[in-house]
VMD Tcl script that draws the C-alpha trace (Angstrom):
set ca {
  {-14.06 6.01 -12.44}
  {-12.33 6.53 -15.75}
  {-9.52 4.29 -16.94}
  {-6.90 7.01 -16.58}
  {-7.91 7.82 -13.02}
  {-7.88 4.14 -12.07}
  {-4.38 3.56 -13.46}
  {-3.11 6.78 -11.87}
  {-4.54 5.70 -8.52}
  {-2.92 2.28 -8.71}
  {0.38 3.78 -9.85}
  {0.32 6.20 -6.92}
  {-0.36 3.40 -4.44}
  {2.49 1.30 -5.80}
  {4.88 4.25 -5.68}
  {3.77 4.75 -2.08}
  {4.51 1.06 -1.45}
  {8.04 1.46 -2.81}
  {8.76 4.50 -0.63}
  {7.15 2.93 2.44}
  {9.15 -0.28 1.97}
  {12.37 1.70 1.60}
  {11.72 3.58 4.84}
  {10.74 0.44 6.76}
  {13.79 -1.49 5.54}
  {16.09 1.42 6.39}
  {14.69 1.73 9.93}
  {14.71 -2.04 10.42}
  {18.37 -2.33 9.36}
  {19.50 0.73 11.34}
  {17.68 -0.27 14.58}
  {17.57 3.03 16.48}
  {17.47 2.77 20.30}
  {13.87 4.00 20.73}
  {12.55 1.96 17.84}
  {8.82 1.18 18.04}
  {8.87 -0.60 14.71}
  {8.16 -4.24 15.41}
  {7.37 -7.02 13.00}
  {3.72 -6.79 14.05}
  {3.54 -3.09 13.15}
  {5.18 -3.79 9.79}
  {2.72 -6.57 9.01}
  {-0.27 -4.46 10.07}
  {0.83 -1.56 7.87}
  {1.33 -3.79 4.83}
  {-1.97 -5.56 5.54}
  {-3.76 -2.21 5.62}
  {-2.05 -1.18 2.39}
  {-3.08 -4.34 0.57}
  {-6.65 -4.10 1.88}
  {-6.93 -0.61 0.38}
  {-5.44 -1.75 -2.95}
  {-7.81 -4.73 -2.93}
  {-10.79 -2.41 -2.36}
  {-9.69 -0.21 -5.26}
  {-9.37 -3.22 -7.57}
  {-12.71 -4.70 -6.46}
  {-14.56 -1.41 -6.95}
  {-13.07 -1.10 -10.40}
  {-13.95 -4.72 -11.24}
  {-17.57 -4.38 -10.14}
  {-18.02 -1.08 -11.95}
  {-16.61 -2.68 -15.09}
  {-18.70 -5.86 -14.86}
  {-22.04 -4.43 -13.76}
  {-22.20 -1.28 -15.89}
}
mol new
graphics top color blue
foreach p $ca { graphics top sphere $p radius 0.5 }
foreach p [lrange $ca 0 end-1] q [lrange $ca 1 end] { graphics top cylinder $p $q radius 0.2 }
display resetview
């Protein structure tokens, strides 16, 4: 994984985080009648996001340290 690809991947994930957070906040404030967005769903989605970012960082770290 080259440096440029790694930084592009992280930048893309953080842009995705910004858009996802905007959508979640908008839906949470608006509270539509058939809203399935609960606090549990929000926490699970952010947990999944941070697990994927953590995996990307760990893979990059181990490739940097052990090569």
